C-alpha positions as CSV (number, residue, x, y, z in Angstrom):
1,M,-23.4,45.4,57.5
2,R,-22.7,43.1,59.8
3,R,-23.0,40.7,57.2
4,V,-19.7,43.1,55.7
5,I,-18.3,43.1,59.6
6,W,-17.9,39.5,60.2
7,I,-16.3,38.6,56.0
8,S,-14.1,40.7,57.7
9,V,-13.0,39.3,60.5
10,G,-12.7,36.1,59.1
11,Y,-11.1,37.7,56.7
12,S,-8.6,38.8,59.3
13,L,-8.0,35.7,61.5
14,G,-8.0,33.6,57.9
15,L,-5.0,36.0,57.4
16,G,-3.2,36.6,60.8
17,T,-4.1,32.6,61.5
18,S,-1.9,32.0,58.4
19,F,0.9,34.0,58.6
20,Y,1.4,32.6,62.2
21,L,1.6,29.5,60.4
22,Q,3.5,30.5,57.5
23,K,6.2,31.8,60.6
24,Q,5.7,29.0,62.6
25,M,6.8,26.0,59.6
26,R,9.8,28.3,57.5
27,H,11.4,27.9,61.6
28,A,11.4,24.5,61.2
29,F,11.9,23.9,58.2
30,Q,14.8,25.5,59.0
31,R,16.1,23.5,61.9
32,I,15.8,20.2,59.2
33,A,16.3,21.0,55.7
34,P,19.2,21.7,54.1
35,E,19.6,24.5,51.5
36,Q,17.6,24.7,48.4
37,V,14.7,23.8,50.4
38,R,14.5,26.0,52.5
39,A,15.5,28.5,48.7
40,D,12.4,27.4,47.5
41,V,10.4,27.7,51.6
42,S,11.5,30.9,51.6
43,A,10.8,32.8,47.5
44,K,7.4,30.6,48.0
45,S,6.0,32.1,50.4
46,K,6.7,36.0,50.1
47,A,5.0,35.3,46.5
48,T,2.5,34.1,48.7
49,V,3.1,36.9,51.1
50,E,2.7,39.6,47.7
51,R,-0.3,37.4,46.6
52,A,-2.2,38.4,49.8
53,K,-1.6,42.1,50.1
54,D,-2.8,42.0,46.7
55,T,-6.0,40.3,47.0
56,A,-6.1,42.9,50.6
57,D,-6.0,46.4,48.3
58,R,-7.7,45.1,45.5
59,V,-9.8,44.0,48.3
60,R,-9.9,47.9,50.3
61,D,-10.4,49.5,46.2
62,I,-14.1,46.9,45.7
63,V,-15.0,48.6,49.7
64,I,-14.1,52.2,49.4
65,D,-15.9,51.7,45.4
66,L,-19.5,50.5,47.4
67,R,-19.5,53.2,50.7
68,G,-18.9,55.3,47.8
69,A,-22.3,54.0,45.7
70,A,-23.9,53.8,48.4
71,H,-23.4,57.2,49.0
72,D,-24.5,58.4,46.1
73,G,-27.2,56.1,46.2
74,V,-28.9,57.6,49.7
75,E,-27.9,61.5,48.0
76,A,-29.6,61.1,45.2
77,M,-33.5,59.1,46.6
78,R,-33.3,62.0,49.2
79,R,-33.3,64.3,46.4
80,E,-35.8,62.0,45.1
81,R,-38.2,61.9,47.3
82,D,-37.5,66.4,48.6
83,D,-38.5,67.0,44.8
84,L,-41.9,64.1,45.1
85,L,-42.4,66.0,48.5
86,A,-41.3,69.4,46.6
87,E,-44.7,68.6,44.2
88,F,-47.1,67.5,47.1
89,N,-47.0,70.1,48.8
90,A,-47.2,72.5,45.6
91,D,-50.5,70.7,44.0
92,E,-53.3,71.1,46.5
93,S,-55.2,68.4,44.6
94,M,-53.2,65.4,45.7
95,H,-54.1,66.5,49.0
96,T,-57.9,65.6,49.0
97,G,-59.1,62.1,47.7
98,P,-57.6,58.3,47.6
99,A,-53.7,58.0,47.2
100,R,-54.6,56.3,43.5
101,N,-56.5,59.0,42.0
102,L,-53.4,61.8,41.4
103,R,-54.4,64.5,39.2
104,P,-55.7,63.4,36.0
105,D,-53.4,62.9,33.4
106,T,-55.8,60.3,31.3
107,E,-58.8,61.5,28.5
108,Q,-60.9,59.1,30.4
109,G,-60.3,59.9,33.6
110,R,-57.8,60.5,37.0
111,G,-55.2,58.2,36.0
112,F,-51.7,58.1,38.1
113,R,-49.5,60.2,37.7
114,P,-46.4,59.6,35.4
115,L,-42.4,58.8,36.5
116,H,-40.2,61.2,35.5
């Protein structure tokens, strides 16, 4: 989680710095550049801002998807744990003996409990 936070902070700082520098460059170009150069720079900077906004939207969507997937995974693990605990509590033969000898699953003797 810390990595996500620091990546977000770094991305935000980089984006903010680029917007600030872009604004400073725009003011400098308006003072010294001819009209055609100013128009070209303005159009390119607007396109860059739009690309940055699109990228930020995509990153936000990815984070939302990852958060949902993590939540679903945690819920699945909790359900599985509850099922295993209920199975363990219901079968008294599992409460004694070594943990590997959970139940007689094979013809040769005691074996591992099969996965569902």
